[in-house]
mmCIF file as gemmi writes it, N, C-alpha and C atoms, coordinates in Angstrom:
data_model
loop_
_atom_site.group_PDB
_atom_site.id
_atom_site.type_symbol
_atom_site.label_atom_id
_atom_site.label_alt_id
_atom_site.label_comp_id
_atom_site.label_asym_id
_atom_site.label_entity_id
_atom_site.label_seq_id
_atom_site.pdbx_PDB_ins_code
_atom_site.Cartn_x
_atom_site.Cartn_y
_atom_site.Cartn_z
_atom_site.occupancy
_atom_site.B_iso_or_equiv
_atom_site.pdbx_formal_charge
_atom_site.auth_seq_id
_atom_site.auth_asym_id
_atom_site.pdbx_PDB_model_num
ATOM 1 N N . UNK Axp A 1 ? 35.775 34.302 19.544 1 0 ? 1 A 1
ATOM 2 C CA . UNK Axp A 1 ? 36.346 35.601 19.286 1 0 ? 1 A 1
ATOM 3 C C . UNK Axp A 1 ? 36.047 35.989 17.842 1 0 ? 1 A 1
ATOM 4 N N . UNK Axp A 2 ? 35.718 37.266 17.642 1 0 ? 2 A 1
ATOM 5 C CA . UNK Axp A 2 ? 35.39 37.728 16.302 1 0 ? 2 A 1
ATOM 6 C C . UNK Axp A 2 ? 36.633 37.84 15.426 1 0 ? 2 A 1
ATOM 7 N N . UNK Axp A 3 ? 36.454 37.635 14.14 1 0 ? 3 A 1
ATOM 8 C CA . UNK Axp A 3 ? 37.54 37.754 13.175 1 0 ? 3 A 1
ATOM 9 C C . UNK Axp A 3 ? 37.643 39.22 12.752 1 0 ? 3 A 1
ATOM 10 N N . UNK Axp A 4 ? 38.804 39.817 12.95 1 0 ? 4 A 1
ATOM 11 C CA . UNK Axp A 4 ? 39.001 41.223 12.594 1 0 ? 4 A 1
ATOM 12 C C . UNK Axp A 4 ? 39.358 41.38 11.129 1 0 ? 4 A 1
ATOM 13 N N . UNK Axp A 5 ? 38.882 42.444 10.543 1 0 ? 5 A 1
ATOM 14 C CA . UNK Axp A 5 ? 39.293 42.83 9.203 1 0 ? 5 A 1
ATOM 15 C C . UNK Axp A 5 ? 40.646 43.544 9.317 1 0 ? 5 A 1
ATOM 16 N N . UNK Axp A 6 ? 41.358 43.729 8.224 1 0 ? 6 A 1
ATOM 17 C CA . UNK Axp A 6 ? 42.598 44.505 8.298 1 0 ? 6 A 1
ATOM 18 C C . UNK Axp A 6 ? 42.376 45.911 8.871 1 0 ? 6 A 1
ATOM 19 N N . UNK Axp A 7 ? 41.239 46.528 8.56 1 0 ? 7 A 1
ATOM 20 C CA . UNK Axp A 7 ? 40.949 47.854 9.11 1 0 ? 7 A 1
ATOM 21 C C . UNK Axp A 7 ? 40.778 47.785 10.633 1 0 ? 7 A 1
ATOM 22 N N . UNK Axp A 8 ? 40.052 46.787 11.116 1 0 ? 8 A 1
ATOM 23 C CA . UNK Axp A 8 ? 39.879 46.615 12.551 1 0 ? 8 A 1
ATOM 24 C C . UNK Axp A 8 ? 41.197 46.306 13.245 1 0 ? 8 A 1
ATOM 25 N N . UNK Axp A 9 ? 42.03 45.504 12.586 1 0 ? 9 A 1
ATOM 26 C CA . UNK Axp A 9 ? 43.351 45.171 13.132 1 0 ? 9 A 1
ATOM 27 C C . UNK Axp A 9 ? 44.222 46.418 13.176 1 0 ? 9 A 1
ATOM 28 N N . UNK Axp A 10 ? 44.143 47.221 12.148 1 0 ? 10 A 1
ATOM 29 C CA . UNK Axp A 10 ? 44.918 48.473 12.113 1 0 ? 10 A 1
ATOM 30 C C . UNK Axp A 10 ? 44.531 49.359 13.291 1 0 ? 10 A 1
ATOM 31 N N . UNK Axp A 11 ? 43.24 49.475 13.554 1 0 ? 11 A 1
ATOM 32 C CA . UNK Axp A 11 ? 42.771 50.283 14.681 1 0 ? 11 A 1
ATOM 33 C C . UNK Axp A 11 ? 43.274 49.716 16 1 0 ? 11 A 1
ATOM 34 N N . UNK Axp A 12 ? 43.211 48.409 16.158 1 0 ? 12 A 1
ATOM 35 C CA . UNK Axp A 12 ? 43.686 47.768 17.388 1 0 ? 12 A 1
ATOM 36 C C . UNK Axp A 12 ? 45.183 48.028 17.602 1 0 ? 12 A 1
ATOM 37 N N . UNK Axp A 13 ? 45.965 47.906 16.538 1 0 ? 13 A 1
ATOM 38 C CA . UNK Axp A 13 ? 47.409 48.149 16.624 1 0 ? 13 A 1
ATOM 39 C C . UNK Axp A 13 ? 47.69 49.615 16.947 1 0 ? 13 A 1
ATOM 40 N N . UNK Axp A 14 ? 46.982 50.519 16.291 1 0 ? 14 A 1
ATOM 41 C CA . UNK Axp A 14 ? 47.16 51.95 16.57 1 0 ? 14 A 1
ATOM 42 C C . UNK Axp A 14 ? 46.892 52.251 18.045 1 0 ? 14 A 1
ATOM 43 N N . UNK Axp A 15 ? 45.847 51.681 18.594 1 0 ? 15 A 1
ATOM 44 C CA . UNK Axp A 15 ? 45.502 51.918 19.998 1 0 ? 15 A 1
ATOM 45 C C . UNK Axp A 15 ? 46.639 51.467 20.907 1 0 ? 15 A 1
ATOM 46 N N . UNK Axp A 16 ? 47.21 50.292 20.64 1 0 ? 16 A 1
ATOM 47 C CA . UNK Axp A 16 ? 48.317 49.808 21.471 1 0 ? 16 A 1
ATOM 48 C C . UNK Axp A 16 ? 49.503 50.774 21.433 1 0 ? 16 A 1
ATOM 49 N N . UNK Axp A 17 ? 49.843 51.259 20.246 1 0 ? 17 A 1
ATOM 50 C CA . UNK Axp A 17 ? 50.977 52.171 20.12 1 0 ? 17 A 1
ATOM 51 C C . UNK Axp A 17 ? 50.669 53.563 20.666 1 0 ? 17 A 1
ATOM 52 N N . UNK Axp A 18 ? 49.418 53.986 20.625 1 0 ? 18 A 1
ATOM 53 C CA . UNK Axp A 18 ? 49.033 55.271 21.217 1 0 ? 18 A 1
ATOM 54 C C . UNK Axp A 18 ? 49.101 55.177 22.741 1 0 ? 18 A 1
ATOM 55 N N . UNK Axp A 19 ? 48.623 54.068 23.299 1 0 ? 19 A 1
ATOM 56 C CA . UNK Axp A 19 ? 48.645 53.892 24.756 1 0 ? 19 A 1
ATOM 57 C C . UNK Axp A 19 ? 50.053 53.696 25.298 1 0 ? 19 A 1
ATOM 58 N N . UNK Axp A 20 ? 50.951 53.125 24.484 1 0 ? 20 A 1
ATOM 59 C CA . UNK Axp A 20 ? 52.335 52.862 24.904 1 0 ? 20 A 1
ATOM 60 C C . UNK Axp A 20 ? 53.279 53.413 23.836 1 0 ? 20 A 1
ATOM 61 N N . UNK Axp A 21 ? 53.54 54.724 23.851 1 0 ? 21 A 1
ATOM 62 C CA . UNK Axp A 21 ? 54.299 55.366 22.762 1 0 ? 21 A 1
ATOM 63 C C . UNK Axp A 21 ? 55.699 54.799 22.51 1 0 ? 21 A 1
ATOM 64 N N . UNK Axp A 22 ? 56.352 54.245 23.51 1 0 ? 22 A 1
ATOM 65 C CA . UNK Axp A 22 ? 57.701 53.7 23.324 1 0 ? 22 A 1
ATOM 66 C C . UNK Axp A 22 ? 57.707 52.214 22.975 1 0 ? 22 A 1
ATOM 67 N N . UNK Axp A 23 ? 56.543 51.673 22.654 1 0 ? 23 A 1
ATOM 68 C CA . UNK Axp A 23 ? 56.405 50.255 22.334 1 0 ? 23 A 1
ATOM 69 C C . UNK Axp A 23 ? 57.231 49.904 21.101 1 0 ? 23 A 1
ATOM 70 N N . UNK Axp A 24 ? 58.002 48.832 21.201 1 0 ? 24 A 1
ATOM 71 C CA . UNK Axp A 24 ? 58.782 48.303 20.074 1 0 ? 24 A 1
ATOM 72 C C . UNK Axp A 24 ? 58.539 46.805 20.041 1 0 ? 24 A 1
ATOM 73 N N . UNK Axp A 25 ? 57.941 46.319 18.967 1 0 ? 25 A 1
ATOM 74 C CA . UNK Axp A 25 ? 57.603 44.905 18.857 1 0 ? 25 A 1
ATOM 75 C C . UNK Axp A 25 ? 57.959 44.358 17.483 1 0 ? 25 A 1
ATOM 76 N N . UNK Axp A 26 ? 58.303 43.084 17.457 1 0 ? 26 A 1
ATOM 77 C CA . UNK Axp A 26 ? 58.443 42.375 16.184 1 0 ? 26 A 1
ATOM 78 C C . UNK Axp A 26 ? 57.045 42.007 15.704 1 0 ? 26 A 1
ATOM 79 N N . UNK Axp A 27 ? 56.932 41.58 14.473 1 0 ? 27 A 1
ATOM 80 C CA . UNK Axp A 27 ? 55.635 41.166 13.945 1 0 ? 27 A 1
ATOM 81 C C . UNK Axp A 27 ? 55.04 40.006 14.759 1 0 ? 27 A 1
ATOM 82 N N . UNK Axp A 28 ? 55.816 38.959 15.101 1 0 ? 28 A 1
ATOM 83 C CA . UNK Axp A 28 ? 55.221 37.884 15.92 1 0 ? 28 A 1
ATOM 84 C C . UNK Axp A 28 ? 54.74 38.385 17.294 1 0 ? 28 A 1
ATOM 85 N N . UNK Axp A 29 ? 55.478 39.299 17.915 1 0 ? 29 A 1
ATOM 86 C CA . UNK Axp A 29 ? 55.052 39.843 19.201 1 0 ? 29 A 1
ATOM 87 C C . UNK Axp A 29 ? 53.771 40.655 19.056 1 0 ? 29 A 1
ATOM 88 N N . UNK Axp A 30 ? 53.691 41.424 17.996 1 0 ? 30 A 1
ATOM 89 C CA . UNK Axp A 30 ? 52.501 42.234 17.736 1 0 ? 30 A 1
ATOM 90 C C . UNK Axp A 30 ? 51.289 41.35 17.479 1 0 ? 30 A 1
ATOM 91 N N . UNK Axp A 31 ? 51.497 40.267 16.748 1 0 ? 31 A 1
ATOM 92 C CA . UNK Axp A 31 ? 50.41 39.301 16.506 1 0 ? 31 A 1
ATOM 93 C C . UNK Axp A 31 ? 49.879 38.735 17.815 1 0 ? 31 A 1
ATOM 94 N N . UNK Axp A 32 ? 50.79 38.353 18.712 1 0 ? 32 A 1
ATOM 95 C CA . UNK Axp A 32 ? 50.369 37.79 20.004 1 0 ? 32 A 1
ATOM 96 C C . UNK Axp A 32 ? 49.655 38.828 20.862 1 0 ? 32 A 1
ATOM 97 N N . UNK Axp A 33 ? 50.216 40.036 20.931 1 0 ? 33 A 1
ATOM 98 C CA . UNK Axp A 33 ? 49.616 41.085 21.749 1 0 ? 33 A 1
ATOM 99 C C . UNK Axp A 33 ? 48.187 41.383 21.308 1 0 ? 33 A 1
ATOM 100 N N . UNK Axp A 34 ? 47.985 41.457 20.015 1 0 ? 34 A 1
ATOM 101 C CA . UNK Axp A 34 ? 46.675 41.838 19.476 1 0 ? 34 A 1
ATOM 102 C C . UNK Axp A 34 ? 45.811 40.651 19.075 1 0 ? 34 A 1
ATOM 103 N N . UNK Axp A 35 ? 46.326 39.434 19.252 1 0 ? 35 A 1
ATOM 104 C CA . UNK Axp A 35 ? 45.578 38.209 18.915 1 0 ? 35 A 1
ATOM 105 C C . UNK Axp A 35 ? 45.065 38.246 17.474 1 0 ? 35 A 1
ATOM 106 N N . UNK Axp A 36 ? 46.003 38.429 16.537 1 0 ? 36 A 1
ATOM 107 C CA . UNK Axp A 36 ? 45.645 38.556 15.125 1 0 ? 36 A 1
ATOM 108 C C . UNK Axp A 36 ? 46.209 37.413 14.298 1 0 ? 36 A 1
ATOM 109 N N . UNK Axp A 37 ? 45.471 36.984 13.279 1 0 ? 37 A 1
ATOM 110 C CA . UNK Axp A 37 ? 46.027 36.019 12.324 1 0 ? 37 A 1
ATOM 111 C C . UNK Axp A 37 ? 47.156 36.681 11.524 1 0 ? 37 A 1
ATOM 112 N N . UNK Axp A 38 ? 48.09 35.878 11.056 1 0 ? 38 A 1
ATOM 113 C CA . UNK Axp A 38 ? 49.262 36.385 10.354 1 0 ? 38 A 1
ATOM 114 C C . UNK Axp A 38 ? 48.908 37.291 9.183 1 0 ? 38 A 1
ATOM 115 N N . UNK Axp A 39 ? 48.031 36.845 8.293 1 0 ? 39 A 1
ATOM 116 C CA . UNK Axp A 39 ? 47.724 37.632 7.094 1 0 ? 39 A 1
ATOM 117 C C . UNK Axp A 39 ? 47.098 38.979 7.44 1 0 ? 39 A 1
ATOM 118 N N . UNK Axp A 40 ? 46.217 39.005 8.417 1 0 ? 40 A 1
ATOM 119 C CA . UNK Axp A 40 ? 45.561 40.252 8.819 1 0 ? 40 A 1
ATOM 120 C C . UNK Axp A 40 ? 46.572 41.195 9.467 1 0 ? 40 A 1
ATOM 121 N N . UNK Axp A 41 ? 47.43 40.664 10.327 1 0 ? 41 A 1
ATOM 122 C CA . UNK Axp A 41 ? 48.439 41.47 11.004 1 0 ? 41 A 1
ATOM 123 C C . UNK Axp A 41 ? 49.43 42.054 9.994 1 0 ? 41 A 1
ATOM 124 N N . UNK Axp A 42 ? 49.907 41.235 9.08 1 0 ? 42 A 1
ATOM 125 C CA . UNK Axp A 42 ? 50.856 41.711 8.068 1 0 ? 42 A 1
ATOM 126 C C . UNK Axp A 42 ? 50.259 42.833 7.225 1 0 ? 42 A 1
ATOM 127 N N . UNK Axp A 43 ? 49.003 42.678 6.827 1 0 ? 43 A 1
ATOM 128 C CA . UNK Axp A 43 ? 48.333 43.696 6.013 1 0 ? 43 A 1
ATOM 129 C C . UNK Axp A 43 ? 48.184 44.998 6.79 1 0 ? 43 A 1
ATOM 130 N N . UNK Axp A 44 ? 47.75 44.901 8.044 1 0 ? 44 A 1
ATOM 131 C CA . UNK Axp A 44 ? 47.54 46.092 8.873 1 0 ? 44 A 1
ATOM 132 C C . UNK Axp A 44 ? 48.861 46.804 9.145 1 0 ? 44 A 1
ATOM 133 N N . UNK Axp A 45 ? 49.901 46.058 9.494 1 0 ? 45 A 1
ATOM 134 C CA . UNK Axp A 45 ? 51.205 46.66 9.791 1 0 ? 45 A 1
ATOM 135 C C . UNK Axp A 45 ? 51.786 47.305 8.525 1 0 ? 45 A 1
ATOM 136 N N . UNK Axp A 46 ? 51.671 46.647 7.399 1 0 ? 46 A 1
ATOM 137 C CA . UNK Axp A 46 ? 52.18 47.219 6.147 1 0 ? 46 A 1
ATOM 138 C C . UNK Axp A 46 ? 51.496 48.552 5.846 1 0 ? 46 A 1
ATOM 139 N N . UNK Axp A 47 ? 50.208 48.64 6.091 1 0 ? 47 A 1
ATOM 140 C CA . UNK Axp A 47 ? 49.481 49.887 5.866 1 0 ? 47 A 1
ATOM 141 C C . UNK Axp A 47 ? 49.928 50.969 6.851 1 0 ? 47 A 1
ATOM 142 N N . UNK Axp A 48 ? 50.136 50.595 8.108 1 0 ? 48 A 1
ATOM 143 C CA . UNK Axp A 48 ? 50.588 51.568 9.116 1 0 ? 48 A 1
ATOM 144 C C . UNK Axp A 48 ? 52 52.074 8.813 1 0 ? 48 A 1
ATOM 145 N N . UNK Axp A 49 ? 52.834 51.235 8.244 1 0 ? 49 A 1
ATOM 146 C CA . UNK Axp A 49 ? 54.166 51.67 7.817 1 0 ? 49 A 1
ATOM 147 C C . UNK Axp A 49 ? 54.028 52.585 6.595 1 0 ? 49 A 1
ATOM 148 N N . UNK Axp A 50 ? 53.172 52.197 5.665 1 0 ? 50 A 1
ATOM 149 C CA . UNK Axp A 50 ? 52.975 52.975 4.432 1 0 ? 50 A 1
ATOM 150 C C . UNK Axp A 50 ? 52.509 54.395 4.726 1 0 ? 50 A 1
ATOM 151 N N . UNK Axp A 51 ? 51.608 54.55 5.69 1 0 ? 51 A 1
ATOM 152 C CA . UNK Axp A 51 ? 51.08 55.89 5.996 1 0 ? 51 A 1
ATOM 153 C C . UNK Axp A 51 ? 51.961 56.658 6.979 1 0 ? 51 A 1
ATOM 154 N N . UNK Axp A 52 ? 53.027 56.02 7.485 1 0 ? 52 A 1
ATOM 155 C CA . UNK Axp A 52 ? 53.965 56.707 8.348 1 0 ? 52 A 1
ATOM 156 C C . UNK Axp A 52 ? 53.663 56.655 9.832 1 0 ? 52 A 1
ATOM 157 N N . UNK Axp A 53 ? 52.653 55.874 10.234 1 0 ? 53 A 1
ATOM 158 C CA . UNK Axp A 53 ? 52.351 55.739 11.667 1 0 ? 53 A 1
ATOM 159 C C . UNK Axp A 53 ? 53.418 54.908 12.358 1 0 ? 53 A 1
ATOM 160 N N . UNK Axp A 54 ? 53.875 53.835 11.701 1 0 ? 54 A 1
ATOM 161 C CA . UNK Axp A 54 ? 54.921 52.977 12.235 1 0 ? 54 A 1
ATOM 162 C C . UNK Axp A 54 ? 56.16 53.048 11.358 1 0 ? 54 A 1
ATOM 163 N N . UNK Axp A 55 ? 57.294 52.815 11.974 1 0 ? 55 A 1
ATOM 164 C CA . UNK Axp A 55 ? 58.546 52.626 11.27 1 0 ? 55 A 1
ATOM 165 C C . UNK Axp A 55 ? 59.107 51.279 11.686 1 0 ? 55 A 1
ATOM 166 N N . UNK Axp A 56 ? 60.012 50.741 10.898 1 0 ? 56 A 1
ATOM 167 C CA . UNK Axp A 56 ? 60.633 49.452 11.215 1 0 ? 56 A 1
ATOM 168 C C . UNK Axp A 56 ? 62.136 49.638 11.337 1 0 ? 56 A 1
ATOM 169 N N . UNK Axp A 57 ? 62.683 49.166 12.452 1 0 ? 57 A 1
ATOM 170 C CA . UNK Axp A 57 ? 64.126 49.244 12.653 1 0 ? 57 A 1
ATOM 171 C C . UNK Axp A 57 ? 64.817 48.194 11.801 1 0 ? 57 A 1
ATOM 172 N N . UNK Axp A 58 ? 66.121 48.323 11.669 1 0 ? 58 A 1
ATOM 173 C CA . UNK Axp A 58 ? 66.899 47.329 10.936 1 0 ? 58 A 1
ATOM 174 C C . UNK Axp A 58 ? 66.809 45.958 11.572 1 0 ? 58 A 1
ATOM 175 N N . UNK Axp A 59 ? 66.517 45.909 12.875 1 0 ? 59 A 1
ATOM 176 C CA . UNK Axp A 59 ? 66.373 44.642 13.596 1 0 ? 59 A 1
ATOM 177 C C . UNK Axp A 59 ? 64.977 44.047 13.521 1 0 ? 59 A 1
ATOM 178 N N . UNK Axp A 60 ? 64.079 44.674 12.757 1 0 ? 60 A 1
ATOM 179 C CA . UNK Axp A 60 ? 62.743 44.122 12.567 1 0 ? 60 A 1
ATOM 180 C C . UNK Axp A 60 ? 61.71 44.54 13.602 1 0 ? 60 A 1
ATOM 181 N N . UNK Axp A 61 ? 62.05 45.515 14.45 1 0 ? 61 A 1
ATOM 182 C CA . UNK Axp A 61 ? 61.098 45.994 15.45 1 0 ? 61 A 1
ATOM 183 C C . UNK Axp A 61 ? 60.251 47.11 14.845 1 0 ? 61 A 1
ATOM 184 N N . UNK Axp A 62 ? 58.958 47.096 15.163 1 0 ? 62 A 1
ATOM 185 C CA . UNK Axp A 62 ? 58.061 48.16 14.717 1 0 ? 62 A 1
ATOM 186 C C . UNK Axp A 62 ? 57.868 49.135 15.87 1 0 ? 62 A 1
ATOM 187 N N . UNK Axp A 63 ? 57.991 50.439 15.58 1 0 ? 63 A 1
ATOM 188 C CA . UNK Axp A 63 ? 57.809 51.463 16.591 1 0 ? 63 A 1
ATOM 189 C C . UNK Axp A 63 ? 57.028 52.618 15.998 1 0 ? 63 A 1
ATOM 190 N N . UNK Axp A 64 ? 56.383 53.362 16.89 1 0 ? 64 A 1
ATOM 191 C CA . UNK Axp A 64 ? 55.614 54.505 16.433 1 0 ? 64 A 1
ATOM 192 C C . UNK Axp A 64 ? 56.569 55.621 16.067 1 0 ? 64 A 1
ATOM 193 N N . UNK Axp A 65 ? 56.372 56.186 14.911 1 0 ? 65 A 1
ATOM 194 C CA . UNK Axp A 65 ? 57.266 57.238 14.431 1 0 ? 65 A 1
ATOM 195 C C . UNK Axp A 65 ? 56.882 58.583 15.015 1 0 ? 65 A 1
ATOM 196 N N . UNK Axp A 66 ? 57.899 59.345 15.462 1 0 ? 66 A 1
ATOM 197 C CA . UNK Axp A 66 ? 57.697 60.724 15.858 1 0 ? 66 A 1
ATOM 198 C C . UNK Axp A 66 ? 57.25 60.973 17.279 1 0 ? 66 A 1
ATOM 199 N N . UNK Axp A 67 ? 57.155 59.938 18.114 1 0 ? 67 A 1
ATOM 200 C CA . UNK Axp A 67 ? 56.738 60.118 19.501 1 0 ? 67 A 1
ATOM 201 C C . UNK Axp A 67 ? 57.64 59.338 20.435 1 0 ? 67 A 1
ATOM 202 N N . UNK Axp A 68 ? 57.496 59.596 21.704 1 0 ? 68 A 1
ATOM 203 C CA . UNK Axp A 68 ? 58.251 58.86 22.707 1 0 ? 68 A 1
ATOM 204 C C . UNK Axp A 68 ? 59.723 59.204 22.645 1 0 ? 68 A 1
ATOM 205 N N . UNK Axp A 69 ? 60.55 58.339 23.193 1 0 ? 69 A 1
ATOM 206 C CA . UNK Axp A 69 ? 61.984 58.608 23.245 1 0 ? 69 A 1
ATOM 207 C C . UNK Axp A 69 ? 62.62 58.576 21.861 1 0 ? 69 A 1
ATOM 208 N N . UNK Axp A 70 ? 61.933 58.028 20.884 1 0 ? 70 A 1
ATOM 209 C CA . UNK Axp A 70 ? 62.46 57.98 19.52 1 0 ? 70 A 1
ATOM 210 C C . UNK Axp A 70 ? 62.278 59.302 18.786 1 0 ? 70 A 1
ATOM 211 N N . UNK Axp A 71 ? 61.525 60.258 19.381 1 0 ? 71 A 1
ATOM 212 C CA . UNK Axp A 71 ? 61.226 61.512 18.692 1 0 ? 71 A 1
ATOM 213 C C . UNK Axp A 71 ? 62.483 62.311 18.378 1 0 ? 71 A 1
ATOM 214 N N . UNK Axp A 72 ? 63.52 62.184 19.188 1 0 ? 72 A 1
ATOM 215 C CA . UNK Axp A 72 ? 64.736 62.943 18.953 1 0 ? 72 A 1
ATOM 216 C C . UNK Axp A 72 ? 65.691 62.256 17.983 1 0 ? 72 A 1
ATOM 217 N N . UNK Axp A 73 ? 65.36 61.045 17.584 1 0 ? 73 A 1
ATOM 218 C CA . UNK Axp A 73 ? 66.226 60.281 16.689 1 0 ? 73 A 1
ATOM 219 C C . UNK Axp A 73 ? 65.62 60.285 15.292 1 0 ? 73 A 1
ATOM 220 N N . UNK Axp A 74 ? 66.323 60.818 14.293 1 0 ? 74 A 1
ATOM 221 C CA . UNK Axp A 74 ? 65.768 60.813 12.936 1 0 ? 74 A 1
ATOM 222 C C . UNK Axp A 74 ? 65.484 59.387 12.474 1 0 ? 74 A 1
ATOM 223 N N . UNK Axp A 75 ? 64.386 59.216 11.807 1 0 ? 75 A 1
ATOM 224 C CA . UNK Axp A 75 ? 63.984 57.892 11.349 1 0 ? 75 A 1
ATOM 225 C C . UNK Axp A 75 ? 65.052 57.268 10.463 1 0 ? 75 A 1
ATOM 226 N N . UNK Axp A 76 ? 65.737 58.069 9.703 1 0 ? 76 A 1
ATOM 227 C CA . UNK Axp A 76 ? 66.74 57.52 8.778 1 0 ? 76 A 1
ATOM 228 C C . UNK Axp A 76 ? 67.817 56.731 9.495 1 0 ? 76 A 1
ATOM 229 N N . UNK Axp A 77 ? 68.105 57.066 10.749 1 0 ? 77 A 1
ATOM 230 C CA . UNK Axp A 77 ? 69.158 56.346 11.44 1 0 ? 77 A 1
ATOM 231 C C . UNK Axp A 77 ? 68.651 55.14 12.223 1 0 ? 77 A 1
ATOM 232 N N . UNK Axp A 78 ? 67.333 55.037 12.44 1 0 ? 78 A 1
ATOM 233 C CA . UNK Axp A 78 ? 66.804 53.933 13.231 1 0 ? 78 A 1
ATOM 234 C C . UNK Axp A 78 ? 65.843 53.038 12.481 1 0 ? 78 A 1
ATOM 235 N N . UNK Axp A 79 ? 65.276 53.517 11.402 1 0 ? 79 A 1
ATOM 236 C CA . UNK Axp A 79 ? 64.216 52.778 10.722 1 0 ? 79 A 1
ATOM 237 C C . UNK Axp A 79 ? 64.609 52.42 9.286 1 0 ? 79 A 1
ATOM 238 N N . UNK Axp A 80 ? 63.996 51.364 8.825 1 0 ? 80 A 1
ATOM 239 C CA . UNK Axp A 80 ? 64.075 51.02 7.419 1 0 ? 80 A 1
ATOM 240 C C . UNK Axp A 80 ? 62.726 51.416 6.846 1 0 ? 80 A 1
ATOM 241 N N . UNK Axp A 81 ? 62.649 52.598 6.28 1 0 ? 81 A 1
ATOM 242 C CA . UNK Axp A 81 ? 61.373 53.139 5.83 1 0 ? 81 A 1
ATOM 243 C C . UNK Axp A 81 ? 61.28 53.108 4.312 1 0 ? 81 A 1
ATOM 244 N N . UNK Axp A 82 ? 60.084 52.703 3.867 1 0 ? 82 A 1
ATOM 245 C CA . UNK Axp A 82 ? 59.702 52.718 2.491 1 0 ? 82 A 1
ATOM 246 C C . UNK Axp A 82 ? 60.721 52.415 1.534 1 0 ? 82 A 1
């Protein structure tokens, strides 16, 4: 299997969340789903949170911001953002 760069990992993660808008995963679950090494996954997820594609709940779950059933819930009440 090829080794993904953080940019490639970011694209892979974005695709999963675009295909499944209500997806909520912890970092270990996301690593398993996308078959990513820890350092690459952490870097990609941190960038996706930084640019606002993902938000993180107080319970450590990552979800896509602004879509799916979470769209009606303000991020401030569900996410720990920036």
